[in-house]
N, C-alpha and C positions, 0 to 999 in steps of 0.2 A: 581487466577492467574496460577496456574499449568497446567490446564486444557487449557487456553489460550496459554501459551509458550509454552506446551512439546503435548498436543493435537493438536492444530490448526493451530500455528505458524512452528515451527520448521519441523513437519514431510513436511510440504507444500513447506518450501522455503529454510531450511536447512541454516540459516546462524547464525552461534554460535557463532559472534560478538553482534548481537542484541538480540539475547536469554541475557545474561549477561545484556542488556542494559535494556530491560522490566523487567526483576527482580531487577535491583538496582532503578530503576526508581518509580517504585511498591514500593517497602518496604520502600522507601526512603520519598515517599508522605503518607502510608500509617502509620510512625511516628510522621511526620508532623501532617496530618491533625487528628491523636490522640489526639498528646499535643493542640493540636489549638482548638479542640472539649470542652475541659475541662478548657481552658482557658477562659479570660476575651477580648482578641484581636481578637476573631473570624474569621469564616473560610472563611470569602470575604479575610482577608488579607494574607490568606494560597495558594487562590487559584491567585490571584493574582500574588503572586512570585515565585509559579509553573508555571505559564503562562509564566513567564521570564524564568524562567529556560529552561522551554522546549524549547522556542523560539531560545537560544542559543544553545544551544543544536541542533536542527534540523538544525540549518546553518552550526555547524561543520562539518556535513561530508552528504551525499547525500543520499537522502534516496528515494527509489520510495514510490510511492502515499501507497501503499497498508500495506508500513510499518511504515508508518505515524499516520495510522489508528490502528494500533497495538501498538504504540507507546502510541496513548493517550488512547486508551482502557484498556493500562497499569495505566496510570497514573488514570483514571475513578476509576478502580478498587480499587486501592490505596486510591483515597479520600471519595467512597462510604465504605469501610469498617468501618472506625473507628466513621462516623458520626451518631450521636441518634436523638432524636428526632421526634418522628412518631413511626408508629406499630411496631414492631419488624419484621417485615416480609420484612418490605419496601426496605431497601440495600441489604440481599439477591433475594431480585426481581429483583430490579435492575440489580446488577451483572451479575444474568441469563438473564436478558434484553440485556446487552450487549455482553455476551460469543455467546448467539444465533445470535445477528445480525453479530457478526464477522464470525460464523462459517458458516451462512448461503450466507454473501455478500463474501466472500472471496472463498465459495465451487469454487473447480476444478471444478466441470459441469457447470455453471453458465456459459454463453457466453464462451463454452471453443471454438466455432470454432471463434473467434474474437481473434486477434492477432495485436501485436504491433512491429517495429521493426526499427533500424534506419541501413539506407543502403548504403553504397559508392558505385557508379554505376560507372563504368569508360570510361564513356561517360559527354560530359556537355548538360545536355538537360534543355533547354529554353521553349521551347513549352509544354504546360502542358498535353494537348491530347496524343500529343505520349509519356510522360513522365508514365501518368497512363497507356498506352497503355503495355509500356516497364514492368512497376512495375507488372501488372496484368499475362505478360506472362511470367515473369523471377516466381515470386511466384506459379501462378497456382491459383490464387484466387480473389476475387471480393475485389480493393480497396476503400475503403469507402473514405478514407481522406489521401493525400500526403500531406506532408508541408518541403518545399525546407528550408533545412538549409545554403546550401551554394552549390555556382557553381562556380567553378575554373576553367576559359577559357584557362587559359595558359598547365596548367596540366590534362585538361580534363575530370574532377570528377563534380560527382554531390553527395551532401551526403543531403540524404533526409530521413525524417522521414514518414513510413508509416504505417497508423491504415488499417486491411483488416481483411476478411474472408473467411474462404474454404465454399464449399459448401459439402453438405450432401456424395455428392458420393468421392470429396475429400477426406475428413477428413475419408472414408471406404477406400479408397488407401492407405492415408498415414498408418491407422492402420494394414493392410495388411503386408506394407511394412517394419513393426519393427520388 
């Protein structure tokens, strides 16, 4: 859990508030799963209970998708820790698998040229082709998807979510400007 939170999540995303959440969820799951593994109630009830609790927790604040992945990884590590029944190497191997997948899936170099932003344009753009052309000109990148969230004809604004990628040449120029 320390590797997940302090070695992967915090150095990459710098959200101190979620460090506490991940650690708290993990220790809570660890304690409950540990007590359930030795009781007659069974792990199914415990997993269902944490499923409900995690849904409530996730609805209480807005989390990005990578944060949800860390959240559930913390849950998984907490559940895997105390479970017994099987070879002694199984739980540590599965915990290692979770950490490796999170390390690789959230690596900063993976799809580093792909970006997502919500932009507010100072004009109301209704024509999709014109919108894409304007976004590519503003961003200096290739637009893969543009989802219009709101067009305000009175105030002449367009709110659009854009998924785009920089070319290798644009990335080199951006690196040189830093």
